[in-house]
N, C-alpha and C positions, 0 to 999 in steps of 0.2 A: 680119518673118521669113517666109521662103517657106512656102507653105501645106503643102508636103509634108514639112516637118521637124517633129518632135515639139516641143510646147511645153515650155519649161523648167519651168513651173509644174506641168504634168502629170507630168513626170519626177520632180519632188520629191514629188508625191503618191504615185507608185509607190514611191519610196524609203521613205516612211513605212509603206506597206502591206507592202512586202517585209520590213521589219524586224520588224513586229509580227505579221504574218499575219492581221490583222483590220482591217476598214474602220473599226469604231468606235474602236479604239485609235489608228489613224492620224488620224481626225477629231479626237480629243482632243488629240493632239500638235500638229496643225496649226491648231487653232482653227477647224475647219470642221465642217459637219454631215455625217452619213453619206451623204446624197443627193448632196452636192457631190463627195465623194470618189468615189462610184460613177460620177458623170458624167465626172469627170476621167480615170478609168481607161478608160472607154468611149471617150473622145475620143483618148486615147493609142493604144489598140488599133486604132481606125479609121485613124489616121495611119500606124501601123507595118504595118498589113495583117495582123495576127495577134494571138493571145492572149498577153498578158503574164503573166497569172495563171491558175492552175487551182486549183479547190477541192480541198483535201486533207483528211485525217482531223483534222488539228489546226488548220485554217484555210487561208488562201490561200497557195499556193506559187508561186514564180517558175517560169515555163517557160523554155526555152532562149532564146527571144526576150526574155523578161522579164529574164533575167539580163544580157543585153547592154545593155538599157535601164537596168537598175539600176546597172551600172558607169558608164554615162554620167552618171546622176543623182548618183552619188558624186563624180564629177569636178566637176560643177556646184556641189555642196555645198562641196567643198574650195575652189573659187574664191571662193565667197561668204564662207567663213570667213576667207580671206586678207584680204578687204576689211575685216573686223572686227578685224583685228590691233590690239593695243593700242599705246600710244606707244613701248613698248620693242621692238616688232617681233615679239613672241611671239603665237601664235594664241590667241584667246579661246574657251574651250570653253563650251558650253551644251547644255542638253537634259536629258531624263529617262532615267536608267538603271534598268531594272527587273530585280530579281534575286530568287531564292528560295534559302533555306538552312534547315538544321535550327534548332531553337529556340536551342540553346546557341551554335552558331556565329554565328547572327544577332546575338545579344546581345553576345557577347564578342569577336568578330573582325570581322564585317561592319559593325556599327555604328561602331566606332572607325575602320575603313577609310573608311567614308562620310564621317565627320567630317573626316578628313585630306584627302580629295578636296575637300570643300566649303571647307576653309580655303584651298586653293590655287586652286580654281575655283568661286567662289561662285554662278555661274550654272548649275552642274550640280547636279541633285537626284537622290537615290537612293531608290528605292522598294524595301523589303525585305518579301517575303512569307515567313512561316515555314511550313515543310513538311518532313516526314520521309518521303521517297519516293524512287523511282528517277528517274533523269534521263528527261525526256520524250522520246519518240521523234518527236514531231511539234511543229510550231510552237505556242507557248503565249503569245506576247506577252512572254516573258521574254528579257532579254539575257544573263543569267548565271544558272546553276544551280550550287549547291554541294550535293553529295550524298555519302553514305557508300557506299564500295565502288566498284570500277572500273565506269564506265558503258560501255554499248555503244550508241552513237548514230551516225546518219548525217548527213552534211553539218554536222558540228560538230567542234570541237576539245576534247579532254579533257586537262586538266592535273592531274597529281598534286600536290596542295597540301601535305599534311602528314599524318603519322601521329598518332593520339591513342589514349589508353589508357582502358579501362573498368576500374574496380576495385570491390571490395566495401567499402561504408562503413556505419557505424552511428553513431548519436548517443551521446554520453557518457552521457546519461540512460538510453538503452536498454541499454547495456552494464552500467550499474549495477544494473539490474533483472534482467538475464538474463546467463547465463554466456557469456563471450567465447569464440567458436569458436577452437580452436587447430589444427584439421585440417579438410579438406574434409568428412569424415564428420560433423563436428559441425553442419554447415549444415542438416541435416534438422530440427533443432529450432527453426529460425528462419524466419520468413516473408520472402519476397522482394518488393522494390519494383522494378517494371520496366515495360516497355511492355505494352499490351494485346495478348496473343498473337494473337488472331484478326484484329486490325487492322494488324498489322505488315507493311509492304510491302517492307522492306529485308532481303535475305538475310543480310548480314553482321551486322546487329543481331539477327536471328533465331538465327543460329549462336552468338552470344554467350550467349544464354539456355541453350544446351545445356551450358555450363560448370557450371551448378548445377541440373541437371534434377530433383534430389531435393527442392528447396526448394518448399514450398507458397507460393501467391501471397498477398500482402497487399493493398496499394493498387497498382493498375495504371492507367496513363494513356498517352495518345498524346503527352503533353507532358513533356519531360524536366525542366522546372522543377517540375512536380508531384512527380516522383520525388525531387528534392532536398529539397523542403519536407516531403514525407511522411516521408522518412528523418530529417530534423531533428526531426520531431514524434514520433519514437520508434515509428513504425509497423512497423519491421522493419529488415532489411538491404537497402540499395539497391545495385543494380549501376549505378554512376554514372560519367560522364566525369570523370576525375581533375581536369581543368582547371576544372570547375564545383564539385566537392565540396571541393577543397583551398582554396577561398576561405572556407570556414566553419570556424572554430576549434572549433565544437561537434561536428564530424564526425571520426570516427577511421577510418582504413583498417584493415580486418581481413583476415587471410590475404593479404598482399601478393603471394604467388606465384600467386594465383588471379585471373585477369583476361583481358582480350582487347585486342589491338591492332588498331585499325581505321584506315581511311584516308579522308581528305576529298579529293574530286576536284572540280575546277571545270570546267564545261562552258559553252562559248560557241558560238552559232550563227554560221555563216560570215558572214552578212549583218551581224550585230551586231559581230563581232570587229573589223571594219575601222573602226568608229566610234571616233574619238579619245577621246570621253568614256567609252565603254565600256572602252577600253584603259587609261585612267588608273585606273578603278575596279578592274580586274583587277590592275593593278600594285600598288595599295594593299593589296588583299586578300592577294596573294602576299607582300608585304613584312611584313605583320603576322603572317601564319601562320609565316613564317620566324623572325621575332623571338621568337615565343612557343612555339618547339618544345619547350623544356624543360617549360613549363607544360602543354602539350598531352599530354605523355608522363607527367605526374605525377612528374617528377624534383624532388628537394629544392629546387634553385635556382628552378625554375619555381613551386613551391608558395609559396616565400617571396615571389616577385614578385607572385603572385596575391593573397596576403593584404595586400600593401602597396598594391595598386591595385584595390580592390573595384569 
């Protein structure tokens, strides 16, 4: 290869760094060490005569020159994938897809979607990090983020996935010991199970709390599974996602007219969205969210399906 042309190996290293925003993550993906990744990037930048990466608040970001090299690296990757096509002529997908989502979404939607992807593409692995937060403004090493409420991000695509409903639930045991509320005014006599107010980062979830401002707090947690189990343990009335609470026959929805409808959004970074393995995970998540719309909204048919498939 002429000395003035970038090395394909160096370009593929840039591809990994550009996707993750971190040398360490790229090194793990490529099976290299951090020093080798740094040396490859330096070699590429010397050949191109300029910086391919610039340090940003959330990691390494592609420069204009880097984006041109990144596009060339994607074409090399596509050509290599074509060589790995299976005997049927369809491309073989492989690689790690990293995503974050809320606790409930991760368990009941993201995990089944990942299993579906693995069934068709066994060389693709999916890493799921549970987090209830806003979409990141900077590179985080994640390919996909599922958040509550419309995100406002740059150089990323935001897709509205599905609406879901929060409702008030109590255990049958709790209602046996305490008078069942029949109006919003009755809620003052009951403790609320919900998020830790001081640690809540999502505005839409914070607004949901204002539906019942008069309720004293009982058990609070940053994890929605704690909310569900505390409610089942008779600690009070939980403000719970219907698609989680309706799975439990020992929980009863009280005051069905009191609740909040929120929205899940999916965010993918530009560099990640073009990866075919990321695309199939996104498609699987969208498919399962669409199939479970009734369950997410707490509608009777969805509740029946939830109890049939715990």
